[in-house]
PDB file of N, CA, C, O and CB in Angstrom:
ATOM      1  N   VAL A   1      -1.760 -21.567 -25.482  1.00  0.00           N
ATOM      2  CA  VAL A   1      -0.423 -21.581 -24.916  1.00  0.00           C
ATOM      3  C   VAL A   1      -0.458 -20.851 -23.585  1.00  0.00           C
ATOM      4  O   VAL A   1      -0.952 -19.727 -23.494  1.00  0.00           O
ATOM      5  CB  VAL A   1       0.606 -20.937 -25.882  1.00  0.00           C
ATOM      6  N   TYR A   2       0.056 -21.480 -22.581  1.00  0.00           N
ATOM      7  CA  TYR A   2       0.131 -20.858 -21.261  1.00  0.00           C
ATOM      8  C   TYR A   2       1.564 -20.484 -20.967  1.00  0.00           C
ATOM      9  O   TYR A   2       2.489 -21.229 -21.289  1.00  0.00           O
ATOM     10  CB  TYR A   2      -0.421 -21.798 -20.168  1.00  0.00           C
ATOM     11  N   ARG A   3       1.745 -19.344 -20.364  1.00  0.00           N
ATOM     12  CA  ARG A   3       3.071 -18.887 -19.969  1.00  0.00           C
ATOM     13  C   ARG A   3       3.038 -18.583 -18.484  1.00  0.00           C
ATOM     14  O   ARG A   3       2.117 -17.927 -17.996  1.00  0.00           O
ATOM     15  CB  ARG A   3       3.517 -17.636 -20.792  1.00  0.00           C
ATOM     16  N   ARG A   4       4.016 -19.046 -17.786  1.00  0.00           N
ATOM     17  CA  ARG A   4       4.118 -18.716 -16.367  1.00  0.00           C
ATOM     18  C   ARG A   4       4.627 -17.289 -16.219  1.00  0.00           C
ATOM     19  O   ARG A   4       5.462 -16.827 -16.996  1.00  0.00           O
ATOM     20  CB  ARG A   4       5.052 -19.711 -15.626  1.00  0.00           C
ATOM     21  N   CYS A   5       4.120 -16.616 -15.230  1.00  0.00           N
ATOM     22  CA  CYS A   5       4.618 -15.279 -14.937  1.00  0.00           C
ATOM     23  C   CYS A   5       4.599 -15.087 -13.428  1.00  0.00           C
ATOM     24  O   CYS A   5       3.824 -15.722 -12.712  1.00  0.00           O
ATOM     25  CB  CYS A   5       3.769 -14.181 -15.657  1.00  0.00           C
ATOM     26  N   ARG A   6       5.438 -14.230 -12.979  1.00  0.00           N
ATOM     27  CA  ARG A   6       5.526 -13.942 -11.554  1.00  0.00           C
ATOM     28  C   ARG A   6       5.010 -12.527 -11.330  1.00  0.00           C
ATOM     29  O   ARG A   6       5.476 -11.582 -11.967  1.00  0.00           O
ATOM     30  CB  ARG A   6       6.993 -14.104 -11.026  1.00  0.00           C
ATOM     31  N   ILE A   7       4.067 -12.387 -10.443  1.00  0.00           N
ATOM     32  CA  ILE A   7       3.537 -11.075 -10.095  1.00  0.00           C
ATOM     33  C   ILE A   7       3.966 -10.771  -8.673  1.00  0.00           C
ATOM     34  O   ILE A   7       3.648 -11.497  -7.731  1.00  0.00           O
ATOM     35  CB  ILE A   7       1.978 -11.020 -10.244  1.00  0.00           C
ATOM     36  N   ASP A   8       4.684  -9.697  -8.551  1.00  0.00           N
ATOM     37  CA  ASP A   8       5.138  -9.241  -7.249  1.00  0.00           C
ATOM     38  C   ASP A   8       4.093  -8.276  -6.696  1.00  0.00           C
ATOM     39  O   ASP A   8       3.452  -7.561  -7.465  1.00  0.00           O
ATOM     40  CB  ASP A   8       6.545  -8.564  -7.340  1.00  0.00           C
ATOM     41  N   SER A   9       3.916  -8.246  -5.407  1.00  0.00           N
ATOM     42  CA  SER A   9       2.928  -7.330  -4.820  1.00  0.00           C
ATOM     43  C   SER A   9       3.228  -5.875  -5.171  1.00  0.00           C
ATOM     44  O   SER A   9       2.318  -5.046  -5.203  1.00  0.00           O
ATOM     45  CB  SER A   9       2.889  -7.498  -3.299  1.00  0.00           C
ATOM     46  N   ALA A  10       4.487  -5.559  -5.432  1.00  0.00           N
ATOM     47  CA  ALA A  10       4.851  -4.189  -5.820  1.00  0.00           C
ATOM     48  C   ALA A  10       4.347  -3.848  -7.225  1.00  0.00           C
ATOM     49  O   ALA A  10       4.320  -2.676  -7.600  1.00  0.00           O
ATOM     50  CB  ALA A  10       6.376  -4.007  -5.756  1.00  0.00           C
ATOM     51  N   ASP A  11       3.946  -4.859  -8.007  1.00  0.00           N
ATOM     52  CA  ASP A  11       3.437  -4.639  -9.358  1.00  0.00           C
ATOM     53  C   ASP A  11       1.974  -4.223  -9.372  1.00  0.00           C
ATOM     54  O   ASP A  11       1.463  -3.781 -10.401  1.00  0.00           O
ATOM     55  CB  ASP A  11       3.614  -5.886 -10.181  1.00  0.00           C
ATOM     56  N   ILE A  12       1.299  -4.361  -8.240  1.00  0.00           N
ATOM     57  CA  ILE A  12      -0.123  -4.075  -8.165  1.00  0.00           C
ATOM     58  C   ILE A  12      -0.322  -2.670  -7.606  1.00  0.00           C
ATOM     59  O   ILE A  12       0.142  -2.356  -6.510  1.00  0.00           O
ATOM     60  CB  ILE A  12      -0.855  -5.126  -7.293  1.00  0.00           C
ATOM     61  N   LEU A  13      -1.010  -1.835  -8.367  1.00  0.00           N
ATOM     62  CA  LEU A  13      -1.234  -0.448  -7.969  1.00  0.00           C
ATOM     63  C   LEU A  13      -2.667  -0.286  -7.483  1.00  0.00           C
ATOM     64  O   LEU A  13      -3.612  -0.588  -8.212  1.00  0.00           O
ATOM     65  CB  LEU A  13      -0.941   0.522  -9.145  1.00  0.00           C
ATOM     66  N   VAL A  14      -2.828   0.182  -6.271  1.00  0.00           N
ATOM     67  CA  VAL A  14      -4.151   0.374  -5.691  1.00  0.00           C
ATOM     68  C   VAL A  14      -4.335   1.854  -5.389  1.00  0.00           C
ATOM     69  O   VAL A  14      -3.528   2.459  -4.684  1.00  0.00           O
ATOM     70  CB  VAL A  14      -4.338  -0.487  -4.404  1.00  0.00           C
ATOM     71  N   GLY A  15      -5.391   2.423  -5.924  1.00  0.00           N
ATOM     72  CA  GLY A  15      -5.691   3.834  -5.663  1.00  0.00           C
ATOM     73  C   GLY A  15      -5.419   4.700  -6.863  1.00  0.00           C
ATOM     74  O   GLY A  15      -4.422   4.532  -7.565  1.00  0.00           O
ATOM     75  N   GLY A  16      -6.317   5.623  -7.088  1.00  0.00           N
ATOM     76  CA  GLY A  16      -6.237   6.482  -8.261  1.00  0.00           C
ATOM     77  C   GLY A  16      -4.995   7.337  -8.342  1.00  0.00           C
ATOM     78  O   GLY A  16      -4.443   7.506  -9.429  1.00  0.00           O
ATOM     79  N   SER A  17      -4.531   7.888  -7.219  1.00  0.00           N
ATOM     80  CA  SER A  17      -3.389   8.797  -7.288  1.00  0.00           C
ATOM     81  C   SER A  17      -2.106   8.062  -7.669  1.00  0.00           C
ATOM     82  O   SER A  17      -1.307   8.585  -8.445  1.00  0.00           O
ATOM     83  CB  SER A  17      -3.202   9.508  -5.952  1.00  0.00           C
ATOM     84  N   ILE A  18      -1.898   6.867  -7.141  1.00  0.00           N
ATOM     85  CA  ILE A  18      -0.691   6.111  -7.495  1.00  0.00           C
ATOM     86  C   ILE A  18      -0.787   5.617  -8.937  1.00  0.00           C
ATOM     87  O   ILE A  18       0.219   5.572  -9.644  1.00  0.00           O
ATOM     88  CB  ILE A  18      -0.486   4.915  -6.527  1.00  0.00           C
ATOM     89  N   GLN A  19      -1.988   5.247  -9.377  1.00  0.00           N
ATOM     90  CA  GLN A  19      -2.164   4.817 -10.759  1.00  0.00           C
ATOM     91  C   GLN A  19      -1.868   5.962 -11.719  1.00  0.00           C
ATOM     92  O   GLN A  19      -1.210   5.769 -12.741  1.00  0.00           O
ATOM     93  CB  GLN A  19      -3.585   4.291 -10.982  1.00  0.00           C
ATOM     94  N   ARG A  20      -2.355   7.151 -11.386  1.00  0.00           N
ATOM     95  CA  ARG A  20      -2.095   8.303 -12.257  1.00  0.00           C
ATOM     96  C   ARG A  20      -0.608   8.628 -12.301  1.00  0.00           C
ATOM     97  O   ARG A  20      -0.056   8.893 -13.369  1.00  0.00           O
ATOM     98  CB  ARG A  20      -2.887   9.529 -11.779  1.00  0.00           C
ATOM     99  N   SER A  21       0.035   8.607 -11.148  1.00  0.00           N
ATOM    100  CA  SER A  21       1.462   8.905 -11.080  1.00  0.00           C
ATOM    101  C   SER A  21       2.269   7.923 -11.936  1.00  0.00           C
ATOM    102  O   SER A  21       3.148   8.334 -12.694  1.00  0.00           O
ATOM    103  CB  SER A  21       1.946   8.861  -9.621  1.00  0.00           C
ATOM    104  N   GLU A  22       1.973   6.650 -11.816  1.00  0.00           N
ATOM    105  CA  GLU A  22       2.696   5.645 -12.596  1.00  0.00           C
ATOM    106  C   GLU A  22       2.374   5.758 -14.082  1.00  0.00           C
ATOM    107  O   GLU A  22       3.253   5.563 -14.922  1.00  0.00           O
ATOM    108  CB  GLU A  22       2.360   4.240 -12.096  1.00  0.00           C
ATOM    109  N   PHE A  23       1.121   6.071 -14.413  1.00  0.00           N
ATOM    110  CA  PHE A  23       0.743   6.260 -15.805  1.00  0.00           C
ATOM    111  C   PHE A  23       1.515   7.431 -16.415  1.00  0.00           C
ATOM    112  O   PHE A  23       2.021   7.338 -17.533  1.00  0.00           O
ATOM    113  CB  PHE A  23      -0.773   6.494 -15.923  1.00  0.00           C
ATOM    114  N   GLU A  24       1.597   8.528 -15.670  1.00  0.00           N
ATOM    115  CA  GLU A  24       2.342   9.695 -16.168  1.00  0.00           C
ATOM    116  C   GLU A  24       3.809   9.343 -16.387  1.00  0.00           C
ATOM    117  O   GLU A  24       4.418   9.821 -17.344  1.00  0.00           O
ATOM    118  CB  GLU A  24       2.223  10.878 -15.183  1.00  0.00           C
ATOM    119  N   LYS A  25       4.384   8.521 -15.523  1.00  0.00           N
ATOM    120  CA  LYS A  25       5.775   8.091 -15.714  1.00  0.00           C
ATOM    121  C   LYS A  25       5.917   7.295 -17.013  1.00  0.00           C
ATOM    122  O   LYS A  25       6.882   7.472 -17.757  1.00  0.00           O
ATOM    123  CB  LYS A  25       6.250   7.240 -14.511  1.00  0.00           C
ATOM    124  N   ILE A  26       4.948   6.421 -17.275  1.00  0.00           N
ATOM    125  CA  ILE A  26       4.990   5.635 -18.510  1.00  0.00           C
ATOM    126  C   ILE A  26       4.956   6.558 -19.721  1.00  0.00           C
ATOM    127  O   ILE A  26       5.746   6.395 -20.650  1.00  0.00           O
ATOM    128  CB  ILE A  26       3.813   4.636 -18.564  1.00  0.00           C
ATOM    129  N   VAL A  27       4.047   7.523 -19.714  1.00  0.00           N
ATOM    130  CA  VAL A  27       3.922   8.452 -20.848  1.00  0.00           C
ATOM    131  C   VAL A  27       5.188   9.296 -20.978  1.00  0.00           C
ATOM    132  O   VAL A  27       5.685   9.496 -22.086  1.00  0.00           O
ATOM    133  CB  VAL A  27       2.679   9.369 -20.676  1.00  0.00           C
ATOM    134  N   GLU A  28       5.704   9.783 -19.877  1.00  0.00           N
ATOM    135  CA  GLU A  28       6.911  10.624 -19.919  1.00  0.00           C
ATOM    136  C   GLU A  28       8.121   9.853 -20.441  1.00  0.00           C
ATOM    137  O   GLU A  28       9.028  10.450 -21.021  1.00  0.00           O
ATOM    138  CB  GLU A  28       7.217  11.180 -18.525  1.00  0.00           C
ATOM    139  N   ASN A  29       8.146   8.537 -20.244  1.00  0.00           N
ATOM    140  CA  ASN A  29       9.284   7.729 -20.692  1.00  0.00           C
ATOM    141  C   ASN A  29       9.072   7.082 -22.054  1.00  0.00           C
ATOM    142  O   ASN A  29       9.983   6.448 -22.587  1.00  0.00           O
ATOM    143  CB  ASN A  29       9.573   6.660 -19.681  1.00  0.00           C
ATOM    144  N   ALA A  30       7.894   7.232 -22.616  1.00  0.00           N
ATOM    145  CA  ALA A  30       7.616   6.634 -23.924  1.00  0.00           C
ATOM    146  C   ALA A  30       8.434   7.327 -25.001  1.00  0.00           C
ATOM    147  O   ALA A  30       8.651   8.537 -24.951  1.00  0.00           O
ATOM    148  CB  ALA A  30       6.111   6.717 -24.258  1.00  0.00           C
ATOM    149  N   ASP A  31       8.887   6.541 -25.980  1.00  0.00           N
ATOM    150  CA  ASP A  31       9.642   7.167 -27.058  1.00  0.00           C
ATOM    151  C   ASP A  31       9.007   6.974 -28.430  1.00  0.00           C
ATOM    152  O   ASP A  31       9.415   7.624 -29.392  1.00  0.00           O
ATOM    153  CB  ASP A  31      11.036   6.624 -27.077  1.00  0.00           C
ATOM    154  N   ARG A  32       7.999   6.078 -28.539  1.00  0.00           N
ATOM    155  CA  ARG A  32       7.363   5.889 -29.837  1.00  0.00           C
ATOM    156  C   ARG A  32       5.843   5.851 -29.780  1.00  0.00           C
ATOM    157  O   ARG A  32       5.168   6.586 -30.500  1.00  0.00           O
ATOM    158  CB  ARG A  32       7.858   4.631 -30.450  1.00  0.00           C
ATOM    159  N   ARG A  33       5.310   4.990 -28.922  1.00  0.00           N
ATOM    160  CA  ARG A  33       3.869   4.782 -28.967  1.00  0.00           C
ATOM    161  C   ARG A  33       3.331   4.386 -27.601  1.00  0.00           C
ATOM    162  O   ARG A  33       3.988   3.681 -26.836  1.00  0.00           O
ATOM    163  CB  ARG A  33       3.518   3.718 -29.998  1.00  0.00           C
ATOM    164  N   VAL A  34       2.120   4.855 -27.310  1.00  0.00           N
ATOM    165  CA  VAL A  34       1.403   4.471 -26.097  1.00  0.00           C
ATOM    166  C   VAL A  34       0.018   4.002 -26.533  1.00  0.00           C
ATOM    167  O   VAL A  34      -0.691   4.710 -27.249  1.00  0.00           O
ATOM    168  CB  VAL A  34       1.316   5.668 -25.059  1.00  0.00           C
ATOM    169  N   ILE A  35      -0.358   2.808 -26.096  1.00  0.00           N
ATOM    170  CA  ILE A  35      -1.682   2.277 -26.376  1.00  0.00           C
ATOM    171  C   ILE A  35      -2.413   2.166 -25.041  1.00  0.00           C
ATOM    172  O   ILE A  35      -1.933   1.528 -24.104  1.00  0.00           O
ATOM    173  CB  ILE A  35      -1.608   0.885 -27.115  1.00  0.00           C
ATOM    174  N   ILE A  36      -3.570   2.793 -24.974  1.00  0.00           N
ATOM    175  CA  ILE A  36      -4.365   2.803 -23.746  1.00  0.00           C
ATOM    176  C   ILE A  36      -5.686   2.103 -24.044  1.00  0.00           C
ATOM    177  O   ILE A  36      -6.380   2.442 -25.002  1.00  0.00           O
ATOM    178  CB  ILE A  36      -4.603   4.270 -23.219  1.00  0.00           C
ATOM    179  N   HIS A  37      -6.020   1.125 -23.213  1.00  0.00           N
ATOM    180  CA  HIS A  37      -7.299   0.430 -23.362  1.00  0.00           C
ATOM    181  C   HIS A  37      -7.969   0.381 -21.997  1.00  0.00           C
ATOM    182  O   HIS A  37      -7.488  -0.291 -21.085  1.00  0.00           O
ATOM    183  CB  HIS A  37      -7.106  -1.013 -23.950  1.00  0.00           C
ATOM    184  N   SER A  38      -9.066   1.084 -21.864  1.00  0.00           N
ATOM    185  CA  SER A  38      -9.763   1.131 -20.586  1.00  0.00           C
ATOM    186  C   SER A  38     -11.238   1.431 -20.813  1.00  0.00           C
ATOM    187  O   SER A  38     -11.590   2.317 -21.592  1.00  0.00           O
ATOM    188  CB  SER A  38      -9.133   2.186 -19.655  1.00  0.00           C
ATOM    189  N   THR A  39     -12.083   0.695 -20.135  1.00  0.00           N
ATOM    190  CA  THR A  39     -13.508   1.012 -20.177  1.00  0.00           C
ATOM    191  C   THR A  39     -13.876   1.989 -19.071  1.00  0.00           C
ATOM    192  O   THR A  39     -15.039   2.366 -18.928  1.00  0.00           O
ATOM    193  CB  THR A  39     -14.348  -0.263 -20.056  1.00  0.00           C
ATOM    194  N   PHE A  40     -12.879   2.398 -18.288  1.00  0.00           N
ATOM    195  CA  PHE A  40     -13.150   3.260 -17.144  1.00  0.00           C
ATOM    196  C   PHE A  40     -12.781   4.712 -17.370  1.00  0.00           C
ATOM    197  O   PHE A  40     -13.104   5.557 -16.535  1.00  0.00           O
ATOM    198  CB  PHE A  40     -12.421   2.754 -15.956  1.00  0.00           C
ATOM    199  N   LEU A  41     -12.118   5.032 -18.467  1.00  0.00           N
ATOM    200  CA  LEU A  41     -11.735   6.418 -18.735  1.00  0.00           C
ATOM    201  C   LEU A  41     -12.961   7.268 -19.016  1.00  0.00           C
ATOM    202  O   LEU A  41     -13.929   6.816 -19.628  1.00  0.00           O
ATOM    203  CB  LEU A  41     -10.761   6.490 -19.916  1.00  0.00           C
ATOM    204  N   LYS A  42     -12.898   8.496 -18.559  1.00  0.00           N
ATOM    205  CA  LYS A  42     -13.930   9.484 -18.874  1.00  0.00           C
ATOM    206  C   LYS A  42     -13.244  10.649 -19.570  1.00  0.00           C
ATOM    207  O   LYS A  42     -12.046  10.866 -19.391  1.00  0.00           O
ATOM    208  CB  LYS A  42     -14.700   9.960 -17.582  1.00  0.00           C
ATOM    209  N   ALA A  43     -13.993  11.391 -20.356  1.00  0.00           N
ATOM    210  CA  ALA A  43     -13.411  12.518 -21.088  1.00  0.00           C
ATOM    211  C   ALA A  43     -12.706  13.476 -20.136  1.00  0.00           C
ATOM    212  O   ALA A  43     -11.651  14.010 -20.479  1.00  0.00           O
ATOM    213  CB  ALA A  43     -14.496  13.264 -21.880  1.00  0.00           C
ATOM    214  N   ASP A  44     -13.259  13.706 -18.956  1.00  0.00           N
ATOM    215  CA  ASP A  44     -12.620  14.590 -17.973  1.00  0.00           C
ATOM    216  C   ASP A  44     -11.263  14.058 -17.535  1.00  0.00           C
ATOM    217  O   ASP A  44     -10.333  14.834 -17.315  1.00  0.00           O
ATOM    218  CB  ASP A  44     -13.521  14.765 -16.754  1.00  0.00           C
ATOM    219  N   ASP A  45     -11.142  12.737 -17.408  1.00  0.00           N
ATOM    220  CA  ASP A  45      -9.862  12.131 -17.023  1.00  0.00           C
ATOM    221  C   ASP A  45      -8.804  12.395 -18.081  1.00  0.00           C
ATOM    222  O   ASP A  45      -7.665  12.738 -17.765  1.00  0.00           O
ATOM    223  CB  ASP A  45     -10.021  10.617 -16.802  1.00  0.00           C
ATOM    224  N   VAL A  46      -9.188  12.232 -19.333  1.00  0.00           N
ATOM    225  CA  VAL A  46      -8.252  12.457 -20.435  1.00  0.00           C
ATOM    226  C   VAL A  46      -7.857  13.931 -20.494  1.00  0.00           C
ATOM    227  O   VAL A  46      -6.689  14.251 -20.719  1.00  0.00           O
ATOM    228  CB  VAL A  46      -8.872  12.009 -21.781  1.00  0.00           C
ATOM    229  N   ALA A  47      -8.807  14.816 -20.295  1.00  0.00           N
ATOM    230  CA  ALA A  47      -8.524  16.254 -20.333  1.00  0.00           C
ATOM    231  C   ALA A  47      -7.466  16.634 -19.295  1.00  0.00           C
ATOM    232  O   ALA A  47      -6.627  17.495 -19.558  1.00  0.00           O
ATOM    233  CB  ALA A  47      -9.813  17.060 -20.093  1.00  0.00           C
ATOM    234  N   LYS A  48      -7.497  16.008 -18.132  1.00  0.00           N
ATOM    235  CA  LYS A  48      -6.527  16.309 -17.074  1.00  0.00           C
ATOM    236  C   LYS A  48      -5.114  15.862 -17.449  1.00  0.00           C
ATOM    237  O   LYS A  48      -4.139  16.331 -16.862  1.00  0.00           O
ATOM    238  CB  LYS A  48      -6.950  15.638 -15.770  1.00  0.00           C
ATOM    239  N   LEU A  49      -5.000  14.969 -18.413  1.00  0.00           N
ATOM    240  CA  LEU A  49      -3.695  14.445 -18.824  1.00  0.00           C
ATOM    241  C   LEU A  49      -3.174  15.084 -20.103  1.00  0.00           C
ATOM    242  O   LEU A  49      -2.118  14.689 -20.598  1.00  0.00           O
ATOM    243  CB  LEU A  49      -3.778  12.953 -19.010  1.00  0.00           C
ATOM    244  N   MET A  50      -3.890  16.062 -20.650  1.00  0.00           N
ATOM    245  CA  MET A  50      -3.511  16.641 -21.942  1.00  0.00           C
ATOM    246  C   MET A  50      -2.111  17.241 -21.953  1.00  0.00           C
ATOM    247  O   MET A  50      -1.408  17.114 -22.955  1.00  0.00           O
ATOM    248  CB  MET A  50      -4.502  17.697 -22.331  1.00  0.00           C
ATOM    249  N   ASP A  51      -1.687  17.885 -20.883  1.00  0.00           N
ATOM    250  CA  ASP A  51      -0.323  18.444 -20.855  1.00  0.00           C
ATOM    251  C   ASP A  51       0.710  17.334 -20.959  1.00  0.00           C
ATOM    252  O   ASP A  51       1.703  17.464 -21.675  1.00  0.00           O
ATOM    253  CB  ASP A  51      -0.092  19.262 -19.563  1.00  0.00           C
ATOM    254  N   CYS A  52       0.474  16.253 -20.250  1.00  0.00           N
ATOM    255  CA  CYS A  52       1.372  15.100 -20.291  1.00  0.00           C
ATOM    256  C   CYS A  52       1.399  14.511 -21.708  1.00  0.00           C
ATOM    257  O   CYS A  52       2.467  14.193 -22.232  1.00  0.00           O
ATOM    258  CB  CYS A  52       0.928  14.023 -19.258  1.00  0.00           C
ATOM    259  N   PHE A  53       0.214  14.368 -22.323  1.00  0.00           N
ATOM    260  CA  PHE A  53       0.135  13.851 -23.687  1.00  0.00           C
ATOM    261  C   PHE A  53       0.826  14.791 -24.666  1.00  0.00           C
ATOM    262  O   PHE A  53       1.539  14.339 -25.561  1.00  0.00           O
ATOM    263  CB  PHE A  53      -1.327  13.644 -24.097  1.00  0.00           C
ATOM    264  N   ALA A  54       0.623  16.087 -24.502  1.00  0.00           N
ATOM    265  CA  ALA A  54       1.214  17.073 -25.417  1.00  0.00           C
ATOM    266  C   ALA A  54       2.738  17.013 -25.386  1.00  0.00           C
ATOM    267  O   ALA A  54       3.384  17.079 -26.432  1.00  0.00           O
ATOM    268  CB  ALA A  54       0.739  18.489 -25.058  1.00  0.00           C
ATOM    269  N   ARG A  55       3.318  16.889 -24.186  1.00  0.00           N
ATOM    270  CA  ARG A  55       4.783  16.782 -24.089  1.00  0.00           C
ATOM    271  C   ARG A  55       5.282  15.541 -24.827  1.00  0.00           C
ATOM    272  O   ARG A  55       6.302  15.582 -25.515  1.00  0.00           O
ATOM    273  CB  ARG A  55       5.229  16.735 -22.606  1.00  0.00           C
ATOM    274  N   ALA A  56       4.557  14.451 -24.676  1.00  0.00           N
ATOM    275  CA  ALA A  56       4.958  13.218 -25.355  1.00  0.00           C
ATOM    276  C   ALA A  56       4.828  13.373 -26.871  1.00  0.00           C
ATOM    277  O   ALA A  56       5.698  12.927 -27.619  1.00  0.00           O
ATOM    278  CB  ALA A  56       4.106  12.027 -24.864  1.00  0.00           C
ATOM    279  N   CYS A  57       3.750  13.999 -27.321  1.00  0.00           N
ATOM    280  CA  CYS A  57       3.557  14.207 -28.760  1.00  0.00           C
ATOM    281  C   CYS A  57       4.683  15.051 -29.353  1.00  0.00           C
ATOM    282  O   CYS A  57       5.112  14.802 -30.480  1.00  0.00           O
ATOM    283  CB  CYS A  57       2.202  14.880 -29.024  1.00  0.00           C
ATOM    284  N   LYS A  58       5.161  16.035 -28.618  1.00  0.00           N
ATOM    285  CA  LYS A  58       6.270  16.860 -29.096  1.00  0.00           C
ATOM    286  C   LYS A  58       7.539  16.037 -29.274  1.00  0.00           C
ATOM    287  O   LYS A  58       8.413  16.404 -30.059  1.00  0.00           O
ATOM    288  CB  LYS A  58       6.529  18.014 -28.130  1.00  0.00           C
ATOM    289  N   ARG A  59       7.644  14.918 -28.546  1.00  0.00           N
ATOM    290  CA  ARG A  59       8.791  14.010 -28.690  1.00  0.00           C
ATOM    291  C   ARG A  59       8.549  12.986 -29.792  1.00  0.00           C
ATOM    292  O   ARG A  59       9.413  12.152 -30.065  1.00  0.00           O
ATOM    293  CB  ARG A  59       9.076  13.291 -27.363  1.00  0.00           C
ATOM    294  N   GLY A  60       7.372  13.042 -30.433  1.00  0.00           N
ATOM    295  CA  GLY A  60       7.066  12.118 -31.519  1.00  0.00           C
ATOM    296  C   GLY A  60       6.294  10.877 -31.091  1.00  0.00           C
ATOM    297  O   GLY A  60       6.128   9.952 -31.885  1.00  0.00           O
ATOM    298  N   VAL A  61       5.825  10.842 -29.860  1.00  0.00           N
ATOM    299  CA  VAL A  61       5.061   9.692 -29.378  1.00  0.00           C
ATOM    300  C   VAL A  61       3.664   9.726 -29.986  1.00  0.00           C
ATOM    301  O   VAL A  61       3.025  10.777 -30.019  1.00  0.00           O
ATOM    302  CB  VAL A  61       4.983   9.683 -27.824  1.00  0.00           C
ATOM    303  N   GLU A  62       3.191   8.581 -30.467  1.00  0.00           N
ATOM    304  CA  GLU A  62       1.843   8.457 -31.001  1.00  0.00           C
ATOM    305  C   GLU A  62       0.959   7.747 -29.975  1.00  0.00           C
ATOM    306  O   GLU A  62       1.417   6.853 -29.263  1.00  0.00           O
ATOM    307  CB  GLU A  62       1.850   7.690 -32.354  1.00  0.00           C
ATOM    308  N   PHE A  63      -0.301   8.148 -29.908  1.00  0.00           N
ATOM    309  CA  PHE A  63      -1.244   7.572 -28.955  1.00  0.00           C
ATOM    310  C   PHE A  63      -2.382   6.878 -29.680  1.00  0.00           C
ATOM    311  O   PHE A  63      -2.888   7.373 -30.688  1.00  0.00           O
ATOM    312  CB  PHE A  63      -1.793   8.651 -28.020  1.00  0.00           C
ATOM    313  N   THR A  64      -2.772   5.745 -29.164  1.00  0.00           N
ATOM    314  CA  THR A  64      -3.995   5.066 -29.562  1.00  0.00           C
ATOM    315  C   THR A  64      -4.771   4.841 -28.274  1.00  0.00           C
ATOM    316  O   THR A  64      -4.270   4.226 -27.333  1.00  0.00           O
ATOM    317  CB  THR A  64      -3.707   3.705 -30.336  1.00  0.00           C
ATOM    318  N   ILE A  65      -5.998   5.345 -28.242  1.00  0.00           N
ATOM    319  CA  ILE A  65      -6.807   5.228 -27.028  1.00  0.00           C
ATOM    320  C   ILE A  65      -8.111   4.521 -27.371  1.00  0.00           C
ATOM    321  O   ILE A  65      -8.885   4.989 -28.206  1.00  0.00           O
ATOM    322  CB  ILE A  65      -7.085   6.627 -26.396  1.00  0.00           C
ATOM    323  N   PHE A  66      -8.342   3.399 -26.721  1.00  0.00           N
ATOM    324  CA  PHE A  66      -9.603   2.671 -26.813  1.00  0.00           C
ATOM    325  C   PHE A  66     -10.297   2.863 -25.481  1.00  0.00           C
ATOM    326  O   PHE A  66      -9.777   2.428 -24.454  1.00  0.00           O
ATOM    327  CB  PHE A  66      -9.388   1.137 -27.149  1.00  0.00           C
ATOM    328  N   TRP A  67     -11.455   3.502 -25.466  1.00  0.00           N
ATOM    329  CA  TRP A  67     -12.122   3.682 -24.192  1.00  0.00           C
ATOM    330  C   TRP A  67     -13.620   3.665 -24.357  1.00  0.00           C
ATOM    331  O   TRP A  67     -14.155   3.839 -25.453  1.00  0.00           O
ATOM    332  CB  TRP A  67     -11.686   4.970 -23.542  1.00  0.00           C
ATOM    333  N   GLY A  68     -14.275   3.453 -23.251  1.00  0.00           N
ATOM    334  CA  GLY A  68     -15.731   3.491 -23.221  1.00  0.00           C
ATOM    335  C   GLY A  68     -16.339   2.106 -23.289  1.00  0.00           C
ATOM    336  O   GLY A  68     -15.740   1.160 -23.801  1.00  0.00           O
ATOM    337  N   ALA A  69     -17.511   2.018 -22.773  1.00  0.00           N
ATOM    338  CA  ALA A  69     -18.282   0.783 -22.825  1.00  0.00           C
ATOM    339  C   ALA A  69     -19.744   1.175 -22.862  1.00  0.00           C
ATOM    340  O   ALA A  69     -20.203   1.986 -22.058  1.00  0.00           O
ATOM    341  CB  ALA A  69     -17.968  -0.158 -21.606  1.00  0.00           C
ATOM    342  N   GLU A  70     -20.446   0.613 -23.769  1.00  0.00           N
ATOM    343  CA  GLU A  70     -21.869   0.921 -23.913  1.00  0.00           C
ATOM    344  C   GLU A  70     -22.673  -0.254 -23.374  1.00  0.00           C
ATOM    345  O   GLU A  70     -22.227  -1.400 -23.407  1.00  0.00           O
ATOM    346  CB  GLU A  70     -22.239   1.216 -25.404  1.00  0.00           C
ATOM    347  N   TYR A  71     -23.850   0.050 -22.885  1.00  0.00           N
ATOM    348  CA  TYR A  71     -24.712  -0.997 -22.351  1.00  0.00           C
ATOM    349  C   TYR A  71     -25.393  -1.803 -23.455  1.00  0.00           C
ATOM    350  O   TYR A  71     -25.670  -2.990 -23.287  1.00  0.00           O
ATOM    351  CB  TYR A  71     -25.757  -0.390 -21.440  1.00  0.00           C
ATOM    352  N   ASP A  72     -25.655  -1.159 -24.567  1.00  0.00           N
ATOM    353  CA  ASP A  72     -26.277  -1.853 -25.699  1.00  0.00           C
ATOM    354  C   ASP A  72     -25.907  -1.116 -26.984  1.00  0.00           C
ATOM    355  O   ASP A  72     -25.308  -0.042 -26.938  1.00  0.00           O
ATOM    356  CB  ASP A  72     -27.835  -1.937 -25.530  1.00  0.00           C
ATOM    357  N   GLU A  73     -26.258  -1.684 -28.106  1.00  0.00           N
ATOM    358  CA  GLU A  73     -25.881  -1.099 -29.391  1.00  0.00           C
ATOM    359  C   GLU A  73     -26.545   0.244 -29.662  1.00  0.00           C
ATOM    360  O   GLU A  73     -26.008   1.049 -30.423  1.00  0.00           O
ATOM    361  CB  GLU A  73     -26.221  -2.050 -30.498  1.00  0.00           C
ATOM    362  N   ASP A  74     -27.696   0.505 -29.059  1.00  0.00           N
ATOM    363  CA  ASP A  74     -28.416   1.769 -29.301  1.00  0.00           C
ATOM    364  C   ASP A  74     -27.835   2.938 -28.523  1.00  0.00           C
ATOM    365  O   ASP A  74     -28.081   4.092 -28.871  1.00  0.00           O
ATOM    366  CB  ASP A  74     -29.876   1.611 -28.942  1.00  0.00           C
ATOM    367  N   THR A  75     -27.068   2.657 -27.472  1.00  0.00           N
ATOM    368  CA  THR A  75     -26.543   3.727 -26.615  1.00  0.00           C
ATOM    369  C   THR A  75     -25.375   4.413 -27.295  1.00  0.00           C
ATOM    370  O   THR A  75     -24.794   5.343 -26.735  1.00  0.00           O
ATOM    371  CB  THR A  75     -26.109   3.173 -25.242  1.00  0.00           C
TER     372      THR A  75
END
């Protein structure tokens, strides 16, 4: 099934600082659950967001984080 969608240039975020700012807004406005899926996250990146995550958790927000990518099954 194909669905048409419109992407506005304002919907595209370029650069780490704007991406982080918008991500923090999403977390701050979440009221139930945040699902994060990224092969680019590093443990240090997550650590920098712990205060933001903690505030959301105090509001009852649950997090599911899928991250990482391995080169092969042995890694």
